[in-house]
Each structure stands twice: as C-alpha cells, then as structure tokens.
C-alpha positions in Angstrom: 10.5 40.6 -15.9 7.5 41.2 -17.8 4.3 39.3 -18.6 5.7 37.2 -21.1 9.0 36.6 -18.7 7.2 35.8 -15.8 4.7 33.2 -17.8 7.6 31.5 -19.6 9.1 30.9 -15.8 6.2 29.9 -14.1 5.1 27.2 -16.8 9.6 26.5 -16.5 9.1 25.9 -13.0 5.3 24.2 -13.2 7.4 21.2 -15.9 10.0 21.0 -13.5 7.5 20.3 -10.7 5.5 17.6 -12.7 8.8 16.1 -13.4 9.7 16.1 -9.9 6.3 14.4 -8.6 6.5 11.8 -11.4 9.9 10.6 -10.0 8.6 11.1 -6.3 5.7 9.0 -7.2 7.9 5.9 -9.2 10.0 6.0 -6.1 7.0 5.3 -3.7 6.3 2.2 -6.5 9.7 1.3 -6.2 10.1 1.5 -2.5 7.0 -0.7 -2.0 8.1 -3.3 -4.3 11.1 -3.6 -2.7 9.8 -3.6 0.9 7.3 -6.1 0.1 10.0 -8.4 -1.5 12.5 -8.1 1.5 9.5 -9.5 3.6 8.2 -12.1 1.0 12.0 -13.2 1.3 12.8 -13.3 4.9 9.5 -15.0 5.3 10.3 -18.0 2.5 13.6 -18.0 4.0 12.5 -18.8 7.4 9.7 -21.6 6.4 12.8 -23.3 4.5 15.0 -23.4 7.5 11.9 -24.3 9.7 11.4 -27.7 7.2 15.1 -28.6 8.0 14.3 -28.2 11.7 11.2 -29.8 12.0 12.9 -33.3 12.2 13.7 -32.8 15.7 10.4 -31.4 17.6 12.7 -29.1 20.3 14.3 -27.8 17.6 11.2 -26.9 15.5 9.2 -25.3 18.5 12.3 -23.3 19.4 13.1 -22.3 16.1 9.5 -21.5 15.8 8.9 -19.4 18.8 12.0 -17.4 18.0 11.5 -16.7 13.9 7.8 -16.3 13.9 7.3 -13.6 15.9 10.3 -11.7 14.4 8.5 -11.9 11.3 5.5 -10.9 12.8 6.9 -7.5 13.5 8.9 -7.3 10.3 5.6 -7.7 8.9 3.8 -4.7 10.8 6.5 -2.4 10.0 6.5 -3.4 6.5 2.7 -3.1 6.5 2.6 0.1 8.0 5.2 1.5 5.7 3.5 0.5 2.5 0.2 2.6 3.5 2.6 5.2 3.9 4.0 5.1 0.6 0.3 4.7 -1.0 -0.8 7.4 0.4 2.2 9.3 -0.7 1.6 7.8 -3.8 -1.6 9.5 -4.2 -0.8 12.8 -3.1 1.7 12.9 -6.0 -0.6 12.0 -8.6 -2.9 14.6 -7.5 -0.2 17.1 -7.5 0.1 16.0 -11.0 -3.3 16.1 -12.0 -3.4 20.0 -11.0 -0.6 20.2 -13.2 -2.1 18.7 -16.2 -5.4 20.5 -15.4 -3.3 24.0 -16.5 -1.7 22.4 -19.1 -5.4 22.0 -20.4 -5.9 26.0 -20.7 -2.7 27.0 -22.7 -4.1 26.2 -26.4 -7.0 24.6 -27.9 -5.1 21.7 -29.2 -4.1 21.1 -25.5 -7.3 20.1 -24.4 -7.0 16.9 -26.4 -3.6 16.0 -25.6 -4.2 16.6 -21.5 -7.7 15.4 -21.5 -8.5 14.3 -18.3 -9.5 10.7 -19.8 -6.1 10.3 -21.0 -4.7 11.1 -17.5 -4.5 8.6 -14.4 -6.5 8.9 -11.0 -7.5 11.3 -9.7 -9.0 12.5 -13.1 -10.1 9.5 -14.1 -10.8 6.2 -11.9 -8.2 3.2 -11.3 -9.6 0.0 -12.4 -10.1 -1.2 -8.7 -12.0 1.8 -8.3 -14.6 0.9 -10.8 -15.7 -1.8 -8.2 -15.7 0.2 -5.1 -13.1 1.3 -2.2 -13.1 -1.3 -0.9 -11.8 -3.7 -3.8 -9.2 -0.8 -3.8 -8.3 -1.2 0.0 -7.9 -5.1 -1.0 -5.8 -5.2 -3.7 -3.2 -2.9 -2.2 0.4 -4.0 -2.0 0.0 -3.3 2.0 -3.4 -5.7 1.9 -1.2 -8.6 0.3 1.4 -8.1 3.2 -1.2 -7.9 5.9 -3.1 -10.9 4.7 0.2 -12.9 4.1 1.3 -11.7 8.1 -2.2 -12.5 9.7 -1.3 -15.8 8.3 1.7 -16.2 10.0 0.4 -15.0 13.1 -2.5 -17.4 13.0 -0.1 -20.0 12.4 2.2 -19.5 15.1 -0.6 -19.2 17.6 -2.0 -22.7 16.3 1.3 -24.1 16.9 1.5 -22.7 20.6 -2.0 -23.6 21.4 -1.1 -27.2 20.1 2.1 -27.6 21.5 0.1 -27.0 25.3 -2.8 -28.0 24.8 -1.4 -31.6 23.5 -2.4 -33.4 20.4 -6.2 -34.3 21.2 -6.9 -30.9 20.4 -5.7 -30.4 17.2 -9.1 -29.0 15.8 -9.1 -26.4 18.7 -5.5 -25.2 17.9 -6.7 -24.8 14.4 -9.8 -22.8 15.5 -7.8 -20.2 17.5 -4.9 -19.9 14.4 -7.9 -19.4 12.1 -9.4 -16.8 14.6 -6.6 -14.4 15.0 -6.0 -14.8 11.3 -9.4 -13.5 10.6 -9.4 -10.7 13.5 -6.0 -9.2 12.4 -7.5 -9.2 8.4 -10.1 -7.1 9.9 -7.7 -4.8 12.2 -5.7 -4.1 9.4 -8.6 -3.4 6.7 -10.3 -0.8 9.5 -6.4 0.7 10.1 -5.8 1.0 6.1 -9.3 3.1 6.0 -8.3 5.4 9.0 -4.9 6.0 7.7 -6.3 7.2 4.4 -9.1 8.9 6.0 -6.8 11.1 7.9 -5.3 12.3 4.2 -8.5 12.6 2.7 -9.4 15.6 3.3 -6.1 16.9 1.9 -6.7 14.9 -1.0 -10.5 15.9 -1.5 -9.2 19.5 -1.3 -6.7 18.9 -4.2 -9.4 16.8 -6.6 -12.2 19.6 -6.2 -9.0 22.0 -7.5 -8.6 19.3 -10.4 -12.1 19.4 -11.3 -12.3 23.1 -11.1 -9.9 23.1 -13.7 -11.7 20.3 -15.7 -14.7 22.1 -16.2 -12.8 25.4 -16.9 
C-alpha cells in the first residue's frame, strides 16, 4: 500500500477503536447501574420481609441473623466490582482522549471540533474533580453502595449487641453499631484509593500522551 492507503487504513482502524472504546465505556456504566440496583433491590426486599417478621422476636432475630450477613457479603462483592468498572471506564475514556488528540491534528478545523474543552475526562476535569479527588471518590457508585452496606453491618452489630447485652444497654449497642459503620466507611475509602492508585501509573502515562497531543 502507498502512503495514502496506509493513512486511510489507519484512520479507519482508529475510528473503529474509538467506537469500541465508547461501547465498552457505556457497558461499564450499564453494569454498574445493574449491580447497584440488584443490591438495593435485595436490601429493600429483605427489609420488608424483616418488617413482617418483627411480629415475633424469635423469628425476627433468626431471620435477621440469616439475612444481614448475606446482604453484607453481597454488598462487599458489589462494591468490589463497582470499583473495577470505575477503573475500566477511566481507562476507556483515556483511550478515547488519545484518539481525539490525533483527530485534532488532521485539519485546522479539527482543532475546533475536537478541542479538549469539548471533550470529557481526562481532557477536561469532571465536575466532582473540581472540588478535589476526595469529593470524586465519595460520589462514585461504589461509595454509595459501600456506605449503605456499612450501615447494614452497623445495624446487624447493634441488633446482636442489644440481644446479648439486654434492653438496658441500648445506648451501648447503638454506639457499637455506629462505630462499626464509621470504621467500615473509612476502610472502604482507603481501599478505593488504594485500588485506583494501582492503576494510576498506567493512567498517568496515558494522560501525559493526551497532554502532549494537546500541546502539539
């Protein structure tokens, strides 16, 4: 093939890759929404069932002892996968930004239609990033499910402590539940930052390429 044919073939391959990356990014969002909905639906159904079981203390305690640990494990698995889909989505969007950087070099008009300002992360900061990385971490789907799951664990510990200690120690049971909830929330934030940190090297290298393309 001559140079024109190679350039045309390369541009076709690049466009195809752009489409594949956009489809994959959309798939991560759909998967995250489906997994979060599955957890919330399971939680709401269990809470309704626990409400019916609360008419009998023995039935309620047995039911809660069986359901709450299962919900907590489901929440852990859901959070782990939601973090993965968030990282995958960032990788796909970074690949799209690299391709857009090449599109900007095609013609003088392309610098306007494919400008970095009209793009998305990492070419331009997303709204949560404008308030700092911590705000961005706290507004992810994984954070939402993790915080709900932490409250499920705290409620389970409070019920267990209240049953073991007796009704006269309700304040102690509530304190244990709140403590477990806060500890799990903090542990999740640390874990999420660690997981994103593992992929930060690859994403940083890709962002440097995008930044170099923008300067050129």
